[in-house]
Phi, psi and omega in degrees: 000094181275146176268135177245142182239133178181197177249159171246121179260127180241128182236131175274124180252119182289158178289140175226181183297120178090350178230152180265161177290146178202177178244140175245131183243130181224137172271125182245104184288151178292321181214158180089166176251118179236149177278093180265155178235157176264131176251135180248136174234150190269334186226168177301314179299319180294325179293316178299314180297319181296314180296326175291328174294335177273015176070035166269147178295158183295326177295313179296318182298319179293319179296310180295320179297321178293322177295317181289327180293326179268334185256337179102307180222134172224157171243123174267113188275162171054049177268120176241110184224157175292144179299328177296323179294317178296323180289319178299325182270003171090006183272345175238145176284155181286000000 
């Protein structure tokens, strides 16, 4: 169980013809090459729930989700998590 350190990038994607608005979440490691995947969630509440599953406090998750909803793109810095947790949540490839 290795610990990985990096940022989590959250992007708000606006609705366009044929697609609904959603949020895309990506783990960006500080060093090394990892097979990361993009996770999409459909709503603000789903984004808060996803960030809480990544062991952010509910207050922090709500604050970051509010920022991305109003700003478009955010980086959540200094995330240190076990690779198994990131893999379970779909941010790392198997």
